[in-house]
Every structure is written in structure tokens, then in C-alpha cells.
C-alpha positions in Angstrom: -2.1 -20.7 -17.2 -2.5 -17.2 -19.7 -1.1 -14.2 -19.0 -2.3 -11.0 -18.2 -1.8 -7.7 -19.8 -1.1 -4.7 -17.9 -4.1 -2.5 -18.4 -2.9 0.7 -20.7 -4.4 4.3 -20.9 -5.2 5.0 -24.2 -2.1 7.5 -24.5 0.5 4.8 -23.3 -1.1 2.4 -25.9 -0.1 5.0 -28.7 3.2 5.8 -26.9 4.0 2.1 -27.1 2.7 2.0 -31.1 4.8 4.8 -32.3 7.6 3.6 -30.1 7.4 0.0 -32.4 6.7 1.7 -35.7 10.0 4.0 -35.1 11.6 0.8 -34.6 10.3 -1.2 -37.0 11.4 2.2 -39.7 14.6 1.9 -38.2 15.7 -1.4 -39.1 14.2 -0.9 -42.7 16.3 2.1 -42.8 19.2 0.2 -41.9 18.2 -3.1 -44.0 18.2 -5.4 -41.3 16.2 -8.4 -41.2 13.9 -9.3 -38.7 15.4 -12.2 -38.3 19.4 -10.8 -38.1 17.9 -8.0 -35.5 16.2 -10.5 -33.5 19.3 -12.8 -33.6 21.6 -10.4 -32.5 19.2 -8.7 -29.7 19.0 -12.8 -28.8 15.1 -13.2 -29.0 13.1 -14.1 -31.3 11.2 -12.8 -33.8 7.8 -12.9 -32.8 8.9 -11.3 -29.9 10.5 -8.6 -31.9 7.1 -8.4 -34.5 5.5 -7.7 -31.1 7.7 -4.4 -30.2 7.4 -3.4 -33.6 3.9 -3.3 -32.9 4.0 -2.0 -29.2 3.2 -5.0 -27.1 2.5 -3.6 -23.6 3.7 -7.6 -22.8 7.2 -7.2 -24.5 9.7 -6.5 -21.7 11.3 -3.4 -21.5 15.1 -5.3 -21.6 13.6 -6.6 -25.0 13.3 -2.8 -26.2 16.4 -2.3 -24.9 18.3 -4.6 -26.9 16.8 -4.0 -30.3 17.6 -0.3 -29.6 21.4 -1.4 -29.1 21.5 -3.8 -32.3 19.8 -1.1 -34.2 22.2 1.5 -32.7 20.0 4.0 -31.0 20.5 2.8 -27.0 21.9 5.9 -26.5 18.7 7.4 -27.1 17.8 5.9 -23.2 19.8 8.5 -21.5 17.5 11.1 -22.4 14.9 9.1 -20.5 13.7 11.0 -17.5 17.3 13.0 -17.4 15.7 16.3 -16.5 13.0 15.6 -13.5 11.3 18.9 -13.3 8.1 18.1 -11.7 10.0 15.9 -9.1 12.2 18.6 -8.3 9.4 21.1 -7.5 8.4 18.7 -5.8 11.0 17.6 -3.5 11.7 21.1 -3.3 8.3 21.8 -1.7 9.0 19.5 1.3 12.6 21.4 2.2 12.0 23.0 5.4 12.1 26.8 5.3 14.3 28.2 6.4 14.4 30.4 9.8 16.5 32.6 10.9 16.7 33.9 14.7 15.4 37.3 15.0 18.9 40.0 15.1 19.5 41.2 18.9 20.3 44.6 19.1 24.3 45.3 20.3 22.7 46.7 23.8 21.3 43.4 24.5 24.5 41.3 24.4 26.8 43.8 25.9 27.3 43.7 29.4 
């Protein structure tokens, strides 16, 4: 049974294609052959080719393996590090702090 590919928004498809281009460029700058990178990443050359094209059907783990081989896996630490929107949404759900009204000194004295 053929695999179905996820439906992507155009912007997402462009991001994947740009990532693939950057992976290929990084490989070429290091003068690594596709066979070398594929072997070290534990994937086939055709899978590497698909990753370098930004194929959405390539597993995220494959992209991570290729980044590791190229010495770029540290860049993954920046992904979703500063979730500003998430923090704002979470802050909106925090209950408002309510304080009891202050009693005057005469109310508390016998």
C-alpha cells in the first residue's frame, strides 16, 4: 500500500525545501559525498537525496541524523526554546490573585 504524504501549507513546504538546501550546502562545504553522509547517518543515499530536497515524508529523526553527521545538531537546541506565545497563553489562564479586603483596626479589637 503506498504511503500518503502529509498535506503541507505552502510556507511549510518552502521551509522544508530551504532546510534541505541548507543541508546539501553544508555537506558540499565539508566536501562530504552523499554516500559518506548517508552511511554515517545510517540511511540510504536516496533518503539523503529526499531530505536534501525537503521531502515531507522523510522522518524527523533522519534530519537529526544528517545534522549530527554535519556537526550541526547543536542548532536543534534552539528549536522552540523561547516559546513566547505559549507563555502568554499560559499566563492568560492563571487565576487572578484576589486579596481579602483589609479590616480596620477597630473591627478586629474586642
